[in-house]
mmCIF file of the C-alpha atoms, coordinates in Angstrom:
data_MODEL
# 
_entry.id   MODEL 
# 
loop_
_atom_site.group_PDB 
_atom_site.id 
_atom_site.type_symbol 
_atom_site.label_atom_id 
_atom_site.label_alt_id 
_atom_site.label_comp_id 
_atom_site.label_asym_id 
_atom_site.label_entity_id 
_atom_site.label_seq_id 
_atom_site.pdbx_PDB_ins_code 
_atom_site.Cartn_x 
_atom_site.Cartn_y 
_atom_site.Cartn_z 
_atom_site.occupancy 
_atom_site.B_iso_or_equiv 
_atom_site.pdbx_formal_charge 
_atom_site.auth_seq_id 
_atom_site.auth_comp_id 
_atom_site.auth_asym_id 
_atom_site.auth_atom_id 
_atom_site.pdbx_PDB_model_num 
ATOM 1  C CA . MET A 1 1  ? -154.579 205.181 70.565  1.00 0.00 ? 1  MET A CA 1 
ATOM 2  C CA . SER A 1 2  ? -157.177 203.707 68.359  1.00 0.00 ? 2  SER A CA 1 
ATOM 3  C CA . GLN A 1 3  ? -158.595 205.777 65.456  1.00 0.00 ? 3  GLN A CA 1 
ATOM 4  C CA . HIS A 1 4  ? -161.928 205.715 67.585  1.00 0.00 ? 4  HIS A CA 1 
ATOM 5  C CA . HIS A 1 5  ? -160.197 208.120 70.256  1.00 0.00 ? 5  HIS A CA 1 
ATOM 6  C CA . ARG A 1 6  ? -158.788 210.230 67.746  1.00 0.00 ? 6  ARG A CA 1 
ATOM 7  C CA . ARG A 1 7  ? -161.660 211.405 65.907  1.00 0.00 ? 7  ARG A CA 1 
ATOM 8  C CA . GLN A 1 8  ? -163.921 212.949 68.404  1.00 0.00 ? 8  GLN A CA 1 
ATOM 9  C CA . LYS A 1 9  ? -167.231 214.638 67.610  1.00 0.00 ? 9  LYS A CA 1 
ATOM 10 C CA . TRP A 1 10 ? -166.140 216.804 70.476  1.00 0.00 ? 10 TRP A CA 1 
ATOM 11 C CA . SER A 1 11 ? -163.141 218.516 71.969  1.00 0.00 ? 11 SER A CA 1 
ATOM 12 C CA . THR A 1 12 ? -162.131 219.571 75.582  1.00 0.00 ? 12 THR A CA 1 
ATOM 13 C CA . ALA A 1 13 ? -162.019 222.904 76.624  1.00 0.00 ? 13 ALA A CA 1 
ATOM 14 C CA . SER A 1 14 ? -160.096 221.748 79.762  1.00 0.00 ? 14 SER A CA 1 
ATOM 15 C CA . PRO A 1 15 ? -156.496 223.181 79.039  1.00 0.00 ? 15 PRO A CA 1 
ATOM 16 C CA . LYS A 1 16 ? -158.194 226.869 78.359  1.00 0.00 ? 16 LYS A CA 1 
ATOM 17 C CA . HIS A 1 17 ? -160.499 226.362 81.997  1.00 0.00 ? 17 HIS A CA 1 
ATOM 18 C CA . ARG A 1 18 ? -156.919 224.998 83.589  1.00 0.00 ? 18 ARG A CA 1 
ATOM 19 C CA . SER A 1 19 ? -154.853 227.977 82.294  1.00 0.00 ? 19 SER A CA 1 
ATOM 20 C CA . ARG A 1 20 ? -157.818 230.671 84.102  1.00 0.00 ? 20 ARG A CA 1 
ATOM 21 C CA . ILE A 1 21 ? -158.367 228.498 86.881  1.00 0.00 ? 21 ILE A CA 1 
ATOM 22 C CA . ALA A 1 22 ? -154.528 228.466 87.800  1.00 0.00 ? 22 ALA A CA 1 
ATOM 23 C CA . GLN A 1 23 ? -154.332 232.128 88.217  1.00 0.00 ? 23 GLN A CA 1 
ATOM 24 C CA . LEU A 1 24 ? -157.003 232.015 90.647  1.00 0.00 ? 24 LEU A CA 1 
ATOM 25 C CA . LEU A 1 25 ? -155.491 228.954 93.136  1.00 0.00 ? 25 LEU A CA 1 
ATOM 26 C CA . PRO A 1 26 ? -156.387 228.572 95.904  1.00 0.00 ? 26 PRO A CA 1 
ATOM 27 C CA . LEU A 1 27 ? -159.817 227.648 95.630  1.00 0.00 ? 27 LEU A CA 1 
ATOM 28 C CA . PRO A 1 28 ? -162.141 225.379 96.882  1.00 0.00 ? 28 PRO A CA 1 
ATOM 29 C CA . CYS A 1 29 ? -161.903 221.601 95.649  1.00 0.00 ? 29 CYS A CA 1 
ATOM 30 C CA . ILE A 1 30 ? -165.518 221.467 93.670  1.00 0.00 ? 30 ILE A CA 1 
ATOM 31 C CA . GLU A 1 31 ? -165.693 218.127 95.262  1.00 0.00 ? 31 GLU A CA 1 
ATOM 32 C CA . CYS A 1 32 ? -164.534 218.075 98.567  1.00 0.00 ? 32 CYS A CA 1 
ATOM 33 C CA . GLY A 1 33 ? -164.558 221.920 99.351  1.00 0.00 ? 33 GLY A CA 1 
ATOM 34 C CA . ARG A 1 34 ? -160.755 221.759 100.511 1.00 0.00 ? 34 ARG A CA 1 
ATOM 35 C CA . PRO A 1 35 ? -158.298 224.125 99.434  1.00 0.00 ? 35 PRO A CA 1 
ATOM 36 C CA . VAL A 1 36 ? -156.504 223.111 96.011  1.00 0.00 ? 36 VAL A CA 1 
ATOM 37 C CA . THR A 1 37 ? -153.072 224.758 95.664  1.00 0.00 ? 37 THR A CA 1 
ATOM 38 C CA . PRO A 1 38 ? -151.027 225.408 92.749  1.00 0.00 ? 38 PRO A CA 1 
ATOM 39 C CA . ASP A 1 39 ? -148.417 222.901 94.015  1.00 0.00 ? 39 ASP A CA 1 
ATOM 40 C CA . GLN A 1 40 ? -150.873 219.910 94.006  1.00 0.00 ? 40 GLN A CA 1 
ATOM 41 C CA . ASN A 1 41 ? -152.016 217.824 91.661  1.00 0.00 ? 41 ASN A CA 1 
ATOM 42 C CA . TRP A 1 42 ? -155.081 218.761 90.475  1.00 0.00 ? 42 TRP A CA 1 
ATOM 43 C CA . HIS A 1 43 ? -157.833 218.523 87.460  1.00 0.00 ? 43 HIS A CA 1 
ATOM 44 C CA . VAL A 1 44 ? -160.587 220.758 86.074  1.00 0.00 ? 44 VAL A CA 1 
ATOM 45 C CA . GLY A 1 45 ? -163.844 219.404 87.371  1.00 0.00 ? 45 GLY A CA 1 
ATOM 46 C CA . HIS A 1 46 ? -167.116 219.869 86.402  1.00 0.00 ? 46 HIS A CA 1 
ATOM 47 C CA . LYS A 1 47 ? -169.837 220.551 89.264  1.00 0.00 ? 47 LYS A CA 1 
ATOM 48 C CA . VAL A 1 48 ? -172.419 219.180 86.941  1.00 0.00 ? 48 VAL A CA 1 
ATOM 49 C CA . ALA A 1 49 ? -171.473 216.153 84.965  1.00 0.00 ? 49 ALA A CA 1 
ATOM 50 C CA . ALA A 1 50 ? -170.813 216.809 81.201  1.00 0.00 ? 50 ALA A CA 1 
ATOM 51 C CA . SER A 1 51 ? -172.791 213.874 80.459  1.00 0.00 ? 51 SER A CA 1 
ATOM 52 C CA . ALA A 1 52 ? -176.035 214.912 82.774  1.00 0.00 ? 52 ALA A CA 1 
ATOM 53 C CA . PRO A 1 53 ? -179.088 216.541 80.645  1.00 0.00 ? 53 PRO A CA 1 
ATOM 54 C CA . GLY A 1 54 ? -178.605 220.136 80.783  1.00 0.00 ? 54 GLY A CA 1 
ATOM 55 C CA . SER A 1 55 ? -175.218 220.902 82.134  1.00 0.00 ? 55 SER A CA 1 
ATOM 56 C CA . SER A 1 56 ? -173.152 223.446 80.817  1.00 0.00 ? 56 SER A CA 1 
ATOM 57 C CA . ALA A 1 57 ? -170.332 223.621 79.051  1.00 0.00 ? 57 ALA A CA 1 
ATOM 58 C CA . GLY A 1 58 ? -169.278 226.890 79.833  1.00 0.00 ? 58 GLY A CA 1 
ATOM 59 C CA . THR A 1 59 ? -166.982 228.275 82.677  1.00 0.00 ? 59 THR A CA 1 
ATOM 60 C CA . ALA A 1 60 ? -169.552 228.667 85.552  1.00 0.00 ? 60 ALA A CA 1 
ATOM 61 C CA . ASN A 1 61 ? -169.679 224.743 85.475  1.00 0.00 ? 61 ASN A CA 1 
ATOM 62 C CA . VAL A 1 62 ? -166.019 224.231 86.073  1.00 0.00 ? 62 VAL A CA 1 
ATOM 63 C CA . GLY A 1 63 ? -163.619 224.314 88.620  1.00 0.00 ? 63 GLY A CA 1 
ATOM 64 C CA . PRO A 1 64 ? -160.573 222.966 90.385  1.00 0.00 ? 64 PRO A CA 1 
ATOM 65 C CA . ALA A 1 65 ? -160.751 219.483 91.686  1.00 0.00 ? 65 ALA A CA 1 
ATOM 66 C CA . HIS A 1 66 ? -157.956 217.608 93.663  1.00 0.00 ? 66 HIS A CA 1 
ATOM 67 C CA . ALA A 1 67 ? -156.873 214.643 91.237  1.00 0.00 ? 67 ALA A CA 1 
ATOM 68 C CA . THR A 1 68 ? -158.389 212.152 93.547  1.00 0.00 ? 68 THR A CA 1 
ATOM 69 C CA . CYS A 1 69 ? -161.354 213.562 94.334  1.00 0.00 ? 69 CYS A CA 1 
ATOM 70 C CA . ASN A 1 70 ? -162.246 213.988 90.374  1.00 0.00 ? 70 ASN A CA 1 
ATOM 71 C CA . LEU A 1 71 ? -161.349 210.436 89.147  1.00 0.00 ? 71 LEU A CA 1 
ATOM 72 C CA . LYS A 1 72 ? -163.112 209.138 92.584  1.00 0.00 ? 72 LYS A CA 1 
ATOM 73 C CA . ALA A 1 73 ? -166.408 210.948 91.822  1.00 0.00 ? 73 ALA A CA 1 
ATOM 74 C CA . GLY A 1 74 ? -165.818 210.756 87.679  1.00 0.00 ? 74 GLY A CA 1 
ATOM 75 C CA . GLY A 1 75 ? -167.991 207.521 86.835  1.00 0.00 ? 75 GLY A CA 1 
ATOM 76 C CA . LYS A 1 76 ? -170.254 207.678 89.409  1.00 0.00 ? 76 LYS A CA 1 
ATOM 77 C CA . LEU A 1 77 ? -173.557 208.106 87.014  1.00 0.00 ? 77 LEU A CA 1 
ATOM 78 C CA . GLY A 1 78 ? -172.233 205.668 84.844  1.00 0.00 ? 78 GLY A CA 1 
ATOM 79 C CA . ALA A 1 79 ? -171.958 203.149 87.106  1.00 0.00 ? 79 ALA A CA 1 
ATOM 80 C CA . ALA A 1 80 ? -175.522 204.117 88.687  1.00 0.00 ? 80 ALA A CA 1 
ATOM 81 C CA . LYS A 1 81 ? -176.889 203.287 85.192  1.00 0.00 ? 81 LYS A CA 1 
ATOM 82 C CA . THR A 1 82 ? -174.878 200.239 84.601  1.00 0.00 ? 82 THR A CA 1 
ATOM 83 C CA . ASN A 1 83 ? -175.825 198.688 88.322  1.00 0.00 ? 83 ASN A CA 1 
ATOM 84 C CA . ALA A 1 84 ? -179.275 199.334 87.957  1.00 0.00 ? 84 ALA A CA 1 
ATOM 85 C CA . ARG A 1 85 ? -179.684 197.842 84.696  1.00 0.00 ? 85 ARG A CA 1 
ATOM 86 C CA . ARG A 1 86 ? -177.752 194.858 85.880  1.00 0.00 ? 86 ARG A CA 1 
ATOM 87 C CA . ARG A 1 87 ? -180.256 194.884 88.946  1.00 0.00 ? 87 ARG A CA 1 
ATOM 88 C CA . ALA A 1 88 ? -183.127 194.583 86.926  1.00 0.00 ? 88 ALA A CA 1 
ATOM 89 C CA . LYS A 1 89 ? -181.939 191.706 84.704  1.00 0.00 ? 89 LYS A CA 1 
ATOM 90 C CA . LEU A 1 90 ? -181.123 189.886 88.314  1.00 0.00 ? 90 LEU A CA 1 
ATOM 91 C CA . GLN A 1 91 ? -184.788 190.195 89.555  1.00 0.00 ? 91 GLN A CA 1 
ATOM 92 C CA . PRO A 1 92 ? -187.111 187.908 88.742  1.00 0.00 ? 92 PRO A CA 1 
ATOM 93 C CA . ASP A 1 93 ? -190.009 189.303 86.851  1.00 0.00 ? 93 ASP A CA 1 
ATOM 94 C CA . ILE A 1 94 ? -193.486 188.683 87.789  1.00 0.00 ? 94 ILE A CA 1 
ATOM 95 C CA . ARG A 1 95 ? -194.649 186.922 84.258  1.00 0.00 ? 95 ARG A CA 1 
ATOM 96 C CA . ASP A 1 96 ? -191.935 183.822 85.225  1.00 0.00 ? 96 ASP A CA 1 
ATOM 97 C CA . TRP A 1 97 ? -193.731 182.911 88.418  1.00 0.00 ? 97 TRP A CA 1 
ATOM 98 C CA . LEU A 1 98 ? -197.193 182.836 86.554  1.00 0.00 ? 98 LEU A CA 1 
ATOM 99 C CA . ARG A 1 99 ? -195.674 180.440 83.873  1.00 0.00 ? 99 ARG A CA 1 
# 
């Protein structure tokens, strides 16, 4: 692991949330709504993306999510921004037509 990843300015609270949530299982998955049981592979997921403006880092914003559901949903916000930038570069600018 690189030094960059070792020296993060933030730390995750997922282990604390995980032990609290594990005691309450089965609970509905925050992504798909199906029950998450203790014997399944599950993650602590954010109801509102942690990177979203105004999202809270508290316990009200986390819940259990199936590992597959959480991993599938994980990169949607970043991908939307990246894809929008790529589409903007591919679309010709009207000023190019005027030259």
